[in-house]
C-alpha positions in Angstrom: 0.0 0.0 0.0 2.8 2.4 0.8 4.3 1.6 -2.6 1.1 2.8 -4.3 1.4 6.2 -2.5 5.0 6.5 -3.4 4.4 5.5 -6.9 1.6 8.1 -7.4 3.6 10.8 -5.7 6.6 10.0 -8.0 4.5 9.9 -11.2 2.8 13.2 -10.5 6.1 14.8 -9.4 7.6 13.7 -12.7 4.5 14.9 -14.6 4.8 18.4 -13.2 8.6 18.6 -13.7 8.3 17.5 -17.3 5.3 19.8 -17.8 7.3 22.8 -17.0 9.8 21.8 -19.6 7.0 21.0 -22.1 5.7 24.6 -21.7 9.1 26.0 -22.3 9.5 23.8 -25.4 6.2 25.1 -26.7 7.1 28.7 -26.0 10.4 28.2 -27.9 8.7 26.6 -30.9 10.5 23.2 -30.5 7.9 20.8 -31.9 9.9 17.5 -31.4 10.8 18.3 -27.8 7.2 19.5 -27.0 5.6 16.5 -28.7 7.9 14.0 -26.9 7.3 15.6 -23.5 3.5 15.8 -24.1 3.4 12.0 -24.8 5.4 11.2 -21.7 3.3 13.5 -19.5 0.0 12.1 -21.0 1.0 8.4 -20.3 2.2 9.2 -16.7 -1.0 11.2 -16.0 -3.2 8.3 -17.3 -1.4 5.8 -15.1 -2.0 8.1 -12.1 -5.7 8.5 -12.9 -6.1 4.7 -13.2 -4.5 4.4 -9.7 -6.5 7.0 -7.9 -9.9 5.9 -9.3 -9.4 2.6 -7.4 -8.2 4.3 -4.2 -9.4 7.9 -3.6 -6.8 8.4 -0.8 -4.2 8.4 -3.5 -5.3 12.0 -4.3 -3.3 13.1 -1.2 0.1 12.0 -2.5 -1.0 13.1 -6.0 -1.6 16.7 -4.7 1.7 16.6 -2.8 3.5 15.4 -5.9 2.0 18.1 -8.0 3.1 20.8 -5.6 6.6 19.5 -5.2 7.0 18.7 -8.9 6.0 22.1 -10.0 8.2 23.8 -7.4 11.3 21.7 -8.4 10.6 22.1 -12.1 10.5 25.8 -11.9 13.6 25.9 -9.7 15.5 23.7 -12.2 14.4 25.9 -15.1 15.3 29.0 -13.2 18.8 27.7 -12.3 19.4 26.6 -15.9 18.3 30.1 -17.2 20.5 31.8 -14.6 23.6 29.7 -15.7 22.9 30.5 -19.4 22.7 34.2 -18.6 26.0 34.1 -16.6 27.8 32.4 -19.5 26.2 34.8 -21.9 27.5 37.8 -19.9 31.0 36.4 -19.9 31.1 36.4 -23.7 29.9 39.9 -24.1 
């Protein structure tokens, strides 16, 4: 049972991290990256839905995974943007 909670948390966490990168790929007009990420996000999200329809308590780790995944995804993107800006400043 605890494995189900960890699995759902991990899947939703991954969905939200990948979704932040998906949005960036769409914004930057990268169709292959956006399409690939969309497919992965869709499959993971479907697996989560299948799980929490059989056990409604799995919505709790799903919500926590969504919060943590979005937070980490934005932090990772922000750090990678900061590093690219630093290297860009060096070359100016």
